[in-house]
KEVEX-256933 format. One record per residue (C-alpha): residue number from 0; y, z, x; residue in one letter. Coordinates in Angstrom, 3 decimals. Example, Ala and Ser with C-alpha at 12.3 -4.5 7.8 and 13.67 -1.06 7.14 Angstrom:
# residues 2
   num         yy         zz         xx   residu
     0     -4.500      7.800     12.300        a
     1     -1.060      7.140     13.670        s
This chain:
# residues 726
   num         yy         zz         xx   residu
     0     26.412    142.338    111.863        x
     1     28.944    144.764    113.292        x
     2     30.842    147.770    111.966        x
     3     34.607    148.132    112.154        x
     4     34.320    151.957    111.844        x
     5     30.980    152.627    113.535        x
     6     31.562    156.376    114.009        x
     7     31.404    156.870    110.268        x
     8     27.717    155.916    110.399        x
     9     27.040    159.489    111.477        x
    10     27.963    160.468    107.937        x
    11     24.591    159.057    106.954        x
    12     23.175    162.456    107.887        x
    13     24.557    163.546    104.535        x
    14     21.763    161.584    102.866        x
    15     19.447    164.451    103.761        x
    16     21.372    166.861    101.554        x
    17     19.796    165.768     98.247        x
    18     16.348    165.942     99.883        x
    19     17.036    169.423    101.197        x
    20     18.276    170.570     97.819        x
    21     15.152    169.162     96.205        x
    22     12.869    171.067     98.569        x
    23     14.719    174.341     98.115        x
    24     14.518    174.064     94.369        x
    25     10.738    173.892     94.396        x
    26      9.344    177.253     93.143        x
    27      6.278    178.935     94.624        x
    28      4.030    180.152     91.745        x
    29      0.882    182.250     91.702        x
    30     -2.081    180.512     90.132        x
    31     -4.096    182.570     87.548        x
    32     -7.026    181.137     85.626        x
    33     -7.732    182.269     82.092        x
    34    -10.011    180.951     79.381        x
    35     -7.431    179.321     77.132        x
    36     -6.093    177.140     79.972        x
    37     -8.982    174.766     79.584        x
    38     -7.280    173.403     76.481        x
    39     -4.010    172.666     78.441        x
    40     -5.236    171.452     81.837        x
    41     -5.434    167.849     80.969        x
    42     -2.030    167.704     79.267        x
    43     -0.323    169.702     82.003        x
    44     -1.665    167.462     84.768        x
    45     -0.369    164.331     83.069        x
    46      3.069    165.749     82.372        x
    47      3.340    167.188     85.884        x
    48      2.772    163.774     87.469        x
    49      5.448    162.252     85.226        x
    50      7.974    164.926     86.173        x
    51      7.347    164.517     89.882        x
    52      7.733    160.724     89.619        x
    53     11.054    161.075     87.735        x
    54     12.374    163.634     90.246        x
    55     11.469    161.429     93.191        x
    56     13.126    158.416     91.531        x
    57     16.255    160.463     90.878        x
    58     16.238    161.662     94.488        x
    59     15.950    158.100     95.781        x
    60     18.864    156.960     93.620        x
    61     21.070    159.747     95.000        x
    62     20.095    159.074     98.621        x
    63     20.551    155.307     98.346        x
    64     23.938    155.695     96.656        x
    65     25.179    158.002     99.416        x
    66     23.830    155.639    102.079        x
    67     25.644    152.641    100.566        x
    68     28.902    154.584    100.395        x
    69     28.595    155.582    104.043        x
    70     27.949    151.955    105.041        x
    71     30.996    150.828    103.051        x
    72     33.192    153.354    104.868        x
    73     31.844    152.063    108.218        x
    74     33.079    148.556    107.149        x
    75     30.240    146.178    107.994        x
    76     31.197    142.637    108.977        x
    77     29.534    139.405    109.999        x
    78     29.754    138.953    113.735        x
    79     32.740    136.986    115.080        x
    80     33.141    135.323    118.448        x
    81     33.357    138.573    120.391        x
    82     31.965    141.017    117.867        x
    83     29.070    143.425    118.540        x
    84     27.487    146.342    116.761        x
    85     30.108    148.654    118.264        x
    86     32.959    146.338    119.146        x
    87     35.858    148.690    119.684        x
    88     38.609    146.033    119.847        x
    89     37.827    142.320    120.249        x
    90     39.327    140.369    123.140        x
    91     40.828    136.887    122.823        x
    92     43.009    134.371    124.690        x
    93     45.956    133.407    122.500        x
    94     48.236    130.345    122.493        x
    95     51.274    130.572    120.208        x
    96     53.234    127.358    119.545        x
    97     56.536    127.847    117.725        x
    98     58.460    124.992    116.122        x
    99     61.921    125.189    117.716        x
   100     63.306    121.931    116.311        x
   101     66.632    121.428    114.583        x
   102     65.435    122.208    111.047        x
   103     64.319    125.700    112.142        x
   104     68.007    126.718    112.358        x
   105     68.303    126.422    108.568        x
   106     68.920    129.666    106.704        x
   107     71.407    132.473    106.366        x
   108     72.474    134.619    109.286        x
   109     69.536    136.714    110.496        x
   110     67.080    134.943    108.177        x
   111     66.719    131.476    109.657        x
   112     63.350    129.790    109.662        x
   113     63.193    130.332    113.415        x
   114     63.861    134.058    113.026        x
   115     61.055    134.305    110.464        x
   116     58.800    132.398    112.849        x
   117     59.475    134.966    115.578        x
   118     58.610    137.722    113.094        x
   119     55.211    136.060    112.668        x
   120     54.846    135.976    116.452        x
   121     55.449    139.743    116.509        x
   122     52.661    140.242    113.950        x
   123     50.281    138.179    116.075        x
   124     51.322    140.236    119.119        x
   125     50.278    143.430    117.342        x
   126     46.670    142.162    117.367        x
   127     46.602    141.165    121.047        x
   128     44.986    143.677    123.391        x
   129     46.959    144.612    126.542        x
   130     45.888    142.450    129.427        x
   131     44.534    139.621    127.313        x
   132     45.871    136.166    128.318        x
   133     48.651    134.778    126.141        x
   134     50.816    131.621    126.271        x
   135     53.963    130.990    124.235        x
   136     55.592    127.554    123.894        x
   137     58.708    126.424    122.018        x
   138     58.272    122.904    120.617        x
   139     61.306    120.645    120.225        x
   140     62.936    118.144    122.549        x
   141     61.742    119.180    125.973        x
   142     58.997    121.674    125.113        x
   143     59.670    125.013    126.792        x
   144     56.761    127.207    127.921        x
   145     58.249    130.706    128.099        x
   146     54.937    132.491    128.783        x
   147     52.021    130.785    130.555        x
   148     48.640    132.530    130.661        x
   149     50.446    135.862    130.893        x
   150     48.541    139.157    130.844        x
   151     49.805    140.558    127.571        x
   152     52.370    143.328    127.793        x
   153     54.069    144.221    124.527        x
   154     57.483    145.114    125.975        x
   155     57.657    142.070    128.208        x
   156     56.465    139.847    125.363        x
   157     59.159    141.172    123.024        x
   158     61.816    140.611    125.692        x
   159     60.815    136.951    125.974        x
   160     61.188    136.536    122.226        x
   161     64.728    137.912    122.320        x
   162     65.879    134.987    124.493        x
   163     64.126    132.276    122.461        x
   164     66.288    129.866    120.453        x
   165     65.802    126.512    118.715        x
   166     67.093    123.182    120.009        x
   167     69.168    120.740    117.891        x
   168     66.567    117.971    118.125        x
   169     63.604    116.782    116.106        x
   170     59.904    117.612    116.582        x
   171     57.360    115.154    117.918        x
   172     54.492    116.328    115.728        x
   173     51.944    113.978    117.317        x
   174     52.343    115.728    120.680        x
   175     51.772    119.267    119.340        x
   176     47.921    119.327    119.517        x
   177     48.043    117.921    123.058        x
   178     50.420    120.637    124.266        x
   179     48.300    123.360    122.642        x
   180     45.121    121.927    124.153        x
   181     46.668    121.926    127.637        x
   182     47.531    125.615    127.368        x
   183     44.098    126.500    125.976        x
   184     42.472    124.686    128.885        x
   185     44.295    126.913    131.381        x
   186     42.816    130.050    129.791        x
   187     39.592    131.912    130.564        x
   188     38.587    134.112    127.660        x
   189     35.399    134.696    125.609        x
   190     37.300    133.714    122.503        x
   191     40.409    131.533    122.091        x
   192     42.950    131.335    119.294        x
   193     45.812    128.915    118.718        x
   194     48.696    129.567    116.316        x
   195     51.167    126.884    115.247        x
   196     54.190    128.326    113.440        x
   197     56.405    125.724    111.746        x
   198     58.567    125.043    108.715        x
   199     56.343    121.996    107.933        x
   200     59.417    119.764    107.630        x
   201     58.422    116.942    105.301        x
   202     60.149    114.276    107.415        x
   203     58.072    115.165    110.484        x
   204     54.739    115.517    108.680        x
   205     55.106    112.342    106.609        x
   206     55.716    110.217    109.689        x
   207     52.872    111.821    111.690        x
   208     50.104    109.420    112.574        x
   209     46.395    109.751    111.813        x
   210     45.934    110.785    115.446        x
   211     47.649    114.061    114.627        x
   212     44.974    115.139    112.120        x
   213     42.220    113.993    114.477        x
   214     43.753    115.940    117.374        x
   215     44.042    119.073    115.231        x
   216     40.386    118.819    114.285        x
   217     39.458    118.370    117.946        x
   218     41.106    121.690    118.821        x
   219     38.424    123.465    116.776        x
   220     35.867    122.700    119.489        x
   221     37.376    125.266    121.809        x
   222     39.376    127.623    119.650        x
   223     40.160    128.887    116.192        x
   224     43.361    127.200    114.993        x
   225     45.794    128.808    112.570        x
   226     48.806    127.222    110.900        x
   227     51.524    129.649    109.862        x
   228     54.115    127.907    107.631        x
   229     57.630    129.336    107.327        x
   230     59.139    126.912    104.789        x
   231     62.630    127.133    103.385        x
   232     64.799    125.682    100.616        x
   233     65.823    122.022    100.958        x
   234     69.527    122.552    100.273        x
   235     71.737    121.174    103.046        x
   236     74.968    119.248    103.552        x
   237     75.654    117.198    106.663        x
   238     78.528    115.165    108.095        x
   239     76.533    112.102    109.113        x
   240     79.245    109.674    110.283        x
   241     82.826    109.547    111.512        x
   242     83.999    105.943    111.886        x
   243     87.263    104.264    112.809        x
   244     88.141    102.082    109.811        x
   245     91.633    100.795    110.531        x
   246     94.471    101.258    112.963        x
   247     94.897    100.796    116.681        x
   248     94.105    103.466    119.246        x
   249     97.622    103.436    120.640        x
   250    100.051    106.206    121.413        x
   251    102.521    106.778    118.563        x
   252    100.294    105.274    115.845        x
   253     98.073    106.686    113.099        x
   254     94.484    105.524    112.592        x
   255     92.283    105.933    109.549        x
   256     88.844    107.404    110.069        x
   257     86.137    107.656    107.446        x
   258     83.869    110.733    107.307        x
   259     80.562    110.556    105.458        x
   260     79.019    113.695    103.939        x
   261     75.430    113.610    102.685        x
   262     73.817    116.022    100.230        x
   263     70.244    116.326    101.506        x
   264     69.289    118.944     98.908        x
   265     68.050    118.827     95.339        x
   266     71.153    120.207     93.584        x
   267     74.651    118.713     93.226        x
   268     77.430    120.296     95.287        x
   269     81.081    120.391     94.253        x
   270     84.412    120.850     96.040        x
   271     83.322    120.098     99.579        x
   272     86.274    120.440    101.950        x
   273     86.300    118.272    105.083        x
   274     88.751    119.144    107.854        x
   275     89.835    116.820    110.646        x
   276     90.803    118.215    114.059        x
   277     92.320    116.512    117.078        x
   278     91.850    118.397    120.342        x
   279     90.953    121.469    118.293        x
   280     94.078    121.368    116.093        x
   281     93.633    120.700    112.364        x
   282     95.674    117.678    111.302        x
   283     94.150    116.663    107.957        x
   284     91.953    118.026    105.176        x
   285     90.348    116.379    102.143        x
   286     88.131    117.654     99.326        x
   287     85.188    115.771     97.856        x
   288     84.933    116.771     94.149        x
   289     81.178    116.225     93.748        x
   290     78.219    115.060     95.813        x
   291     75.068    114.312     93.829        x
   292     71.729    115.400     95.277        x
   293     70.364    112.801     97.682        x
   294     73.666    110.883     97.794        x
   295     76.527    110.464    100.275        x
   296     80.265    110.446     99.722        x
   297     83.075    109.345    102.042        x
   298     86.561    110.619    102.604        x
   299     89.463    109.098    104.576        x
   300     91.073    111.152    107.337        x
   301     94.300    110.075    109.018        x
   302     94.584    110.783    112.731        x
   303     97.930    110.536    114.559        x
   304     97.879    109.823    118.296        x
   305    100.699    111.539    120.120        x
   306     99.348    111.163    123.646        x
   307     97.522    108.501    125.607        x
   308     94.093    109.139    127.124        x
   309     90.668    110.257    125.833        x
   310     91.162    112.208    122.601        x
   311     88.549    114.471    120.952        x
   312     88.300    114.116    117.168        x
   313     86.077    116.107    114.785        x
   314     85.329    116.085    111.063        x
   315     83.979    119.436    109.929        x
   316     83.018    121.361    106.808        x
   317     81.823    124.943    106.266        x
   318     79.846    127.136    103.892        x
   319     76.409    125.719    104.631        x
   320     73.037    127.207    105.658        x
   321     72.754    124.794    108.601        x
   322     76.110    124.794    110.409        x
   323     75.013    122.641    113.364        x
   324     75.168    119.379    111.366        x
   325     78.402    120.298    109.580        x
   326     80.528    118.639    112.266        x
   327     80.769    115.075    113.599        x
   328     82.483    114.284    116.864        x
   329     83.997    111.150    118.415        x
   330     86.152    110.420    121.448        x
   331     88.943    107.878    121.074        x
   332     90.441    106.288    124.176        x
   333     94.121    106.123    123.213        x
   334     96.293    103.706    125.186        x
   335    100.018    103.280    125.473        x
   336     99.557     99.724    124.226        x
   337     96.531     97.457    123.928        x
   338     96.786     94.620    126.428        x
   339     94.987     91.376    125.556        x
   340     94.579     88.302    127.757        x
   341     93.577     85.116    125.932        x
   342     92.129     82.424    128.212        x
   343     92.322     79.125    126.319        x
   344     89.986     76.296    127.188        x
   345     90.371     74.328    123.948        x
   346     93.464     72.257    124.689        x
   347     95.757     74.842    123.069        x
   348     94.419     75.002    119.526        x
   349     92.193     78.105    119.745        x
   350     94.530     80.098    121.966        x
   351     97.463     79.612    119.625        x
   352     95.476     80.701    116.576        x
   353     94.059     83.778    118.319        x
   354     97.469     84.963    119.469        x
   355     98.860     84.495    115.969        x
   356     95.951     86.457    114.457        x
   357     96.368     89.395    116.836        x
   358    100.131     89.636    116.383        x
   359    100.182     89.138    112.606        x
   360    100.728     92.061    110.268        x
   361    100.210     92.150    106.576        x
   362    103.948     91.883    105.963        x
   363    104.237     88.841    108.256        x
   364    106.055     90.704    111.028        x
   365    104.950     90.863    114.651        x
   366    102.557     93.693    115.466        x
   367    103.770     95.949    118.263        x
   368    100.335     97.486    118.786        x
   369     99.276     94.632    121.054        x
   370    100.599     92.979    124.172        x
   371     99.070     89.501    124.048        x
   372     99.260     86.825    126.708        x
   373     97.729     83.363    126.464        x
   374     96.979     81.336    129.616        x
   375     95.049     78.098    130.258        x
   376     91.591     78.576    131.684        x
   377     92.487     76.865    134.980        x
   378     94.850     79.752    135.794        x
   379     92.159     82.430    135.360        x
   380     91.522     82.946    139.106        x
   381     95.144     83.967    139.659        x
   382     95.258     86.508    136.821        x
   383     95.422     90.249    137.527        x
   384     93.015     92.058    135.233        x
   385     93.676     95.703    136.150        x
   386     96.019     96.294    133.200        x
   387     94.094     94.163    130.697        x
   388     92.054     96.014    128.053        x
   389     90.434     93.022    126.328        x
   390     89.850     89.486    127.644        x
   391     89.248     86.602    125.193        x
   392     87.588     83.434    126.502        x
   393     88.232     80.729    123.903        x
   394     86.225     77.580    124.517        x
   395     86.384     77.909    128.323        x
   396     84.364     75.002    129.773        x
   397     82.885     76.852    132.759        x
   398     83.581     79.582    135.303        x
   399     82.592     80.105    138.885        x
   400     80.118     82.732    140.095        x
   401     83.040     84.625    141.613        x
   402     84.753     84.712    138.223        x
   403     81.542     85.927    136.590        x
   404     81.420     88.819    139.062        x
   405     85.094     89.552    138.449        x
   406     84.655     89.652    134.663        x
   407     81.449     91.702    134.878        x
   408     83.152     94.244    137.101        x
   409     86.054     94.468    134.662        x
   410     83.784     95.061    131.654        x
   411     81.666     97.668    133.486        x
   412     84.796     99.699    134.077        x
   413     85.129    100.234    130.307        x
   414     87.014     97.155    129.126        x
   415     86.109     94.479    126.569        x
   416     85.326     90.774    126.582        x
   417     85.257     88.319    123.622        x
   418     83.630     84.901    124.133        x
   419     84.095     81.924    121.798        x
   420     82.121     78.683    121.814        x
   421     83.915     75.364    121.691        x
   422     83.623     71.616    122.112        x
   423     84.503     71.815    125.822        x
   424     81.879     74.462    126.714        x
   425     79.321     73.269    129.293        x
   426     76.172     74.990    128.088        x
   427     74.099     74.465    131.242        x
   428     76.797     75.860    133.539        x
   429     77.278     78.974    131.423        x
   430     73.527     79.618    131.202        x
   431     73.129     79.265    134.957        x
   432     76.004     81.535    135.920        x
   433     76.479     84.098    133.129        x
   434     73.370     84.096    130.924        x
   435     70.788     84.918    133.575        x
   436     69.912     87.717    135.970        x
   437     69.272     91.427    135.453        x
   438     72.656     92.163    133.820        x
   439     73.872     88.916    132.226        x
   440     77.497     88.690    131.198        x
   441     76.775     87.089    127.815        x
   442     74.526     88.595    125.090        x
   443     72.470     85.394    124.612        x
   444     71.280     82.172    126.203        x
   445     73.254     79.195    124.888        x
   446     71.731     76.219    123.082        x
   447     73.181     73.020    121.700        x
   448     75.716     72.741    118.829        x
   449     74.164     72.261    115.371        x
   450     75.608     71.189    112.038        x
   451     75.856     74.077    109.561        x
   452     77.989     72.406    106.874        x
   453     75.052     71.963    104.498        x
   454     73.902     75.572    104.606        x
   455     76.737     76.959    102.540        x
   456     77.551     77.062     98.949        x
   457     80.180     79.048     97.143        x
   458     80.557     82.755     97.765        x
   459     80.505     84.918    100.856        x
   460     79.512     82.831    103.909        x
   461     79.177     85.807    106.297        x
   462     76.840     88.779    106.001        x
   463     77.345     91.998    107.938        x
   464     74.130     92.363    109.940        x
   465     75.178     95.957    110.733        x
   466     77.136     97.265    107.715        x
   467     77.906    100.590    109.434        x
   468     79.326     98.919    112.542        x
   469     82.986     99.675    113.294        x
   470     83.887     95.990    112.954        x
   471     82.126     95.554    109.608        x
   472     83.348     98.678    107.835        x
   473     86.846     97.398    106.866        x
   474     85.459     93.981    105.917        x
   475     83.115     95.454    103.300        x
   476     86.033     96.419    101.063        x
   477     87.630     92.945    101.010        x
   478     87.401     90.789     97.841        x
   479     84.801     88.053     97.760        x
   480     87.369     85.309     97.190        x
   481     88.870     85.905    100.633        x
   482     85.537     85.066    102.236        x
   483     84.766     82.146     99.960        x
   484     87.568     80.149    101.590        x
   485     85.787     80.279    104.964        x
   486     83.620     77.270    105.879        x
   487     81.560     76.721    109.010        x
   488     80.783     73.191    110.183        x
   489     79.312     73.746    113.639        x
   490     77.734     76.541    115.657        x
   491     75.665     76.941    118.805        x
   492     71.969     77.650    118.746        x
   493     71.367     80.811    120.811        x
   494     68.489     82.954    122.107        x
   495     69.710     86.596    121.983        x
   496     68.628     88.878    124.822        x
   497     66.730     92.085    123.962        x
   498     69.782     94.171    124.883        x
   499     71.992     92.446    122.273        x
   500     72.248     92.818    118.515        x
   501     73.945     90.784    115.739        x
   502     77.046     92.062    113.940        x
   503     77.819     89.100    111.626        x
   504     75.387     86.394    110.502        x
   505     75.416     83.313    108.273        x
   506     74.592     84.037    104.658        x
   507     71.269     82.546    103.661        x
   508     69.987     81.492    107.101        x
   509     70.642     84.773    108.930        x
   510     71.708     82.884    112.050        x
   511     73.934     85.100    114.237        x
   512     77.659     84.331    114.298        x
   513     78.806     87.415    116.248        x
   514     76.664     89.238    118.861        x
   515     77.324     92.337    120.966        x
   516     75.809     93.964    124.030        x
   517     76.847     96.670    126.479        x
   518     77.656     96.137    130.118        x
   519     78.306     99.307    132.083        x
   520     80.886    101.318    130.141        x
   521     82.256     98.233    128.367        x
   522     81.115     95.762    125.704        x
   523     80.901     91.978    125.306        x
   524     81.318     90.197    121.949        x
   525     80.069     86.634    121.603        x
   526     80.969     84.176    118.798        x
   527     78.402     81.393    118.408        x
   528     81.113     79.312    116.740        x
   529     84.625     78.381    117.842        x
   530     88.146     79.408    117.008        x
   531     88.981     75.692    116.856        x
   532     89.614     74.111    113.459        x
   533     87.191     71.277    114.255        x
   534     84.248     73.713    114.023        x
   535     85.437     75.859    111.106        x
   536     88.490     76.996    109.235        x
   537     87.902     80.678    110.032        x
   538     91.108     81.065    112.053        x
   539     93.161     79.747    109.123        x
   540     91.884     82.277    106.568        x
   541     93.419     85.704    105.749        x
   542     90.230     87.422    106.957        x
   543     90.534     86.271    110.566        x
   544     93.538     88.425    111.636        x
   545     91.835     91.542    110.311        x
   546     88.551     90.598    112.020        x
   547     90.145     89.944    115.421        x
   548     92.336     93.033    115.295        x
   549     89.309     95.146    114.415        x
   550     87.314     93.635    117.307        x
   551     90.097     94.265    119.805        x
   552     90.587     97.812    118.502        x
   553     86.865     98.432    118.779        x
   554     86.660     97.115    122.351        x
   555     89.807     98.854    123.535        x
   556     88.643    102.243    122.354        x
   557     84.904    102.184    122.975        x
   558     84.776    103.217    126.612        x
   559     83.411    106.655    125.747        x
   560     82.851    106.367    122.004        x
   561     79.268    105.122    122.141        x
   562     77.078    106.986    119.628        x
   563     75.051    109.728    121.300        x
   564     72.755    112.324    119.813        x
   565     71.213    115.422    121.342        x
   566     68.424    114.388    123.669        x
   567     70.125    111.161    124.785        x
   568     71.020    110.709    128.424        x
   569     74.669    110.798    129.517        x
   570     75.888    108.686    132.380        x
   571     78.906    107.815    134.488        x
   572     78.908    104.396    136.124        x
   573     81.110    103.026    138.896        x
   574     81.502     99.518    140.217        x
   575     82.247    100.858    143.690        x
   576     80.706    103.905    145.307        x
   577     82.830    106.993    144.544        x
   578     84.042    109.330    147.259        x
   579     81.867    112.233    146.037        x
   580     78.071    112.127    146.210        x
   581     77.651    114.184    143.018        x
   582     78.969    114.086    139.475        x
   583     79.571    117.182    137.359        x
   584     78.878    117.549    133.619        x
   585     80.492    120.497    131.826        x
   586     78.337    121.429    128.831        x
   587     79.588    122.553    125.379        x
   588     78.327    126.086    126.135        x
   589     80.610    126.196    129.215        x
   590     77.814    125.593    131.674        x
   591     77.931    123.134    134.572        x
   592     75.274    120.621    135.626        x
   593     75.489    118.722    138.906        x
   594     73.926    115.246    139.049        x
   595     73.637    113.017    142.132        x
   596     75.272    109.570    142.154        x
   597     72.664    106.847    142.808        x
   598     72.856    103.091    143.176        x
   599     71.272    101.230    140.273        x
   600     71.463     97.511    139.444        x
   601     74.487     96.726    141.592        x
   602     76.458     99.728    140.387        x
   603     76.629    103.461    141.035        x
   604     75.392    105.742    138.281        x
   605     75.304    109.499    137.706        x
   606     72.918    110.269    134.846        x
   607     72.259    113.486    132.969        x
   608     68.739    112.847    131.693        x
   609     68.783    115.055    128.616        x
   610     71.701    116.367    126.598        x
   611     70.378    119.588    125.090        x
   612     73.432    120.673    123.088        x
   613     75.688    119.254    120.429        x
   614     79.385    119.244    121.277        x
   615     81.761    117.759    123.802        x
   616     80.546    117.284    127.348        x
   617     83.088    116.632    130.083        x
   618     81.998    114.345    132.921        x
   619     83.749    114.017    136.295        x
   620     82.846    112.648    139.680        x
   621     83.741    116.007    141.201        x
   622     85.059    119.375    140.071        x
   623     88.606    118.372    141.026        x
   624     88.558    114.919    139.378        x
   625     89.947    114.291    135.860        x
   626     87.331    114.932    133.204        x
   627     86.042    112.353    130.724        x
   628     84.949    113.843    127.359        x
   629     81.710    112.581    125.802        x
   630     80.803    113.369    122.178        x
   631     77.204    114.406    121.456        x
   632     76.069    114.949    117.853        x
   633     72.847    116.012    116.179        x
   634     70.668    113.244    114.805        x
   635     71.735    112.896    111.134        x
   636     68.162    111.968    110.180        x
   637     67.110    115.543    111.009        x
   638     69.402    116.982    108.320        x
   639     66.736    116.467    105.655        x
   640     65.151    119.927    105.979        x
   641     62.851    119.850    102.933        x
   642     59.393    121.332    103.573        x
   643     56.003    120.105    102.404        x
   644     54.657    121.596     99.213        x
   645     51.422    123.597     99.368        x
   646     49.494    120.685     97.852        x
   647     50.956    118.200    100.350        x
   648     50.115    120.534    103.235        x
   649     46.510    120.910    102.084        x
   650     46.221    117.123    101.873        x
   651     47.570    116.725    105.414        x
   652     45.160    119.328    106.805        x
   653     42.083    118.173    104.928        x
   654     39.111    117.934    107.244        x
   655     40.866    119.513    110.237        x
   656     39.325    122.997    109.881        x
   657     42.719    124.639    110.374        x
   658     43.199    128.037    108.704        x
   659     46.502    128.307    106.820        x
   660     48.180    131.727    106.551        x
   661     51.104    131.575    104.130        x
   662     51.965    135.297    104.135        x
   663     51.916    138.285    106.446        x
   664     48.867    139.718    104.669        x
   665     46.994    136.412    104.958        x
   666     47.876    136.166    108.642        x
   667     46.619    139.655    109.424        x
   668     43.447    139.067    107.407        x
   669     42.792    135.780    109.205        x
   670     43.237    137.401    112.625        x
   671     40.977    140.298    111.697        x
   672     38.298    137.982    110.318        x
   673     38.306    135.862    113.443        x
   674     38.254    138.819    115.815        x
   675     35.648    140.991    114.112        x
   676     33.916    138.751    111.616        x
   677     34.136    138.586    107.845        x
   678     34.039    142.054    106.319        x
   679     31.897    142.697    103.255        x
   680     32.248    146.513    102.910        x
   681     33.413    146.116     99.353        x
   682     29.965    144.896     98.295        x
   683     28.364    148.098     99.661        x
   684     30.976    150.174     97.894        x
   685     30.364    148.456     94.547        x
   686     26.563    148.803     94.882        x
   687     26.894    152.508     95.784        x
   688     29.125    153.198     92.787        x
   689     26.722    151.356     90.484        x
   690     23.817    153.464     91.754        x
   691     25.821    156.652     91.183        x
   692     26.428    155.610     87.587        x
   693     22.735    154.796     87.122        x
   694     21.782    158.130     88.694        x
   695     24.134    159.975     86.373        x
   696     22.746    158.256     83.287        x
   697     19.153    158.796     84.402        x
   698     19.736    162.482     85.161        x
   699     21.445    162.998     81.826        x
   700     18.502    161.410     80.039        x
   701     16.053    163.715     81.815        x
   702     18.113    166.756     80.843        x
   703     18.122    165.729     77.195        x
   704     14.350    165.277     77.168        x
   705     13.823    168.724     78.684        x
   706     16.052    170.308     76.045        x
   707     14.160    168.459     73.322        x
   708     10.794    169.704     74.583        x
   709     12.017    173.266     74.862        x
   710     12.828    173.294     71.152        x
   711      9.272    172.257     70.110        x
   712      6.797    174.999     68.873        x
   713      4.542    176.564     71.504        x
   714      0.920    175.375     71.056        x
   715     -0.613    178.650     72.415        x
   716     -0.354    180.710     69.218        x
   717     -2.311    178.039     67.433        x
   718     -5.024    178.324     70.016        x
   719     -5.096    182.112     69.777        x
   720     -5.269    181.912     65.935        x
   721     -8.164    179.551     66.150        x
   722    -10.088    181.966     68.397        x
   723     -9.540    184.878     66.042        x
   724    -10.798    182.820     63.140        x
   725    -13.858    182.003     65.078        x
């Protein structure tokens, strides 16, 4: 046992006061014997012993009551890890881990969850003794240790907190105990404490593995662990997508984009305004009347392209407690005109149909958005590809290794390639030359043609394997009867590579019809069926022109429009070694990061390992070179900022031994209990007060008895009367 106020124990000297008063009140009397006393001696002796016993009992009650009150004021406590009988102030090594993930930015100005977390850090700092070791880590993305085993200095500690800020990324909850344990292991202190301050975001905690609870429990072996929740309301709106739906990325045209706004909260939200900006200039605005809780709504935004080149486009809303996810960014590569080269290896049938599909408009006129040339496959070696945006290989029997290298180089530079199967395709030659190696040209290894005519009934023969893909979005709104006219007779069996993914598949069987994979800065699309009418009637249906135009639009404008979220790496790739040895990335916060250019897989790459901000980066091979904008957004999955309920938190922490402090008072009490032990002064105070009440009642009873005896008749006259009679 220890005492939090040990100096007050000297007040116990006051217990002697009742004893002193008792001794002073004793009267010295002169003893005189006389004859009549013989009748009283016995009675007086008995009553005298009773009075002395009652006085001593009363004295003991008063002394014990005063002693208990003194002990209560000295605040006795059970001994903690560093406590002693006269502890002064307990020493401890402290590790403070603060959740600095994206959800911690939620809240009004000056009252974000992260700001409240730092307030809790300040409270913890008030209980740290100068010179004691302390470590402070911000958890989120790349964890940042801003104080490592630092001798505590209040001013320096507060200065470090002023520069702390959250990162727009999620939290890897499973790694938290490991990071805390590493910092605790670097500390030498008689007692260790670990504090984890977080908003207990439900998304993070619900996906945490069982290893997380086990790791938390393991921390108790070397330290006392405290969880300090700083939850917040779940209300939040987020712009989760901005997709190109229709139109061609060509100078002088207007494209339609679709912005998706999600209500992640628990209450409906009305009149949500979404603004569209091109290069920072507002060009369109739409209002969503109502978004139900937990639902998403879309709005169409029309974007005119007045200039060629990379164009920055944003969809943004305002009036939200988490502004970081209120904007979605894309970069469109706008061209003067989209140039398409169709290489026909099908004896003229497929090439003719593809050209007609690309040039057809809904009104039957020729589309001026495309420049389309069709050539026989034997003339491919003589073709100049520098000005070609998209190459279509329609049933080409085979190509040479030199042509494979030429096409691969062209795609890596940011262009597109579409490959169609056909009756003339030599499967073995294509597999040997373009479906093998580290960076194959095609997304899959080719198999043999198979009959698919029996796998279809009425209805939609194609399923979008990726409904949110830019190619699939406009197809989802088409009537079913347009698709029901499409029939597939033959397709190739394929073995997709891990780097590829399906876009369209056969209804029922799920067999891929259209595959995609990336190659450098460009993309390759692969049809497992043909554009020839002997394999299907796809090219003769009204859906085909829209499908091909959407594919070409997608490929022609995807050089720098790949989806990226904060934390992803950003890269520049070159087929030939650039003149400069370094690349430069301008960050959204107007910083500059220099990255070396290294050779990697037969190309030259400059890679920024971790994008730490949301916004537009600008990449260039040198400071003087033209910049290429790259859009980086926050992960839309992190926009669900709802926190665990108290019951859910208790369930998650069951068996871990972690102490939860949900308020400032609870936090201070937990720290005090751990440092000095559990205080039980209140029990001494209650016992002392009870004894004072008992003493008061007992003393009052004695006074009443004395008054009652004083009113009784004196027995002496009776004795004297008896003597006279005798």
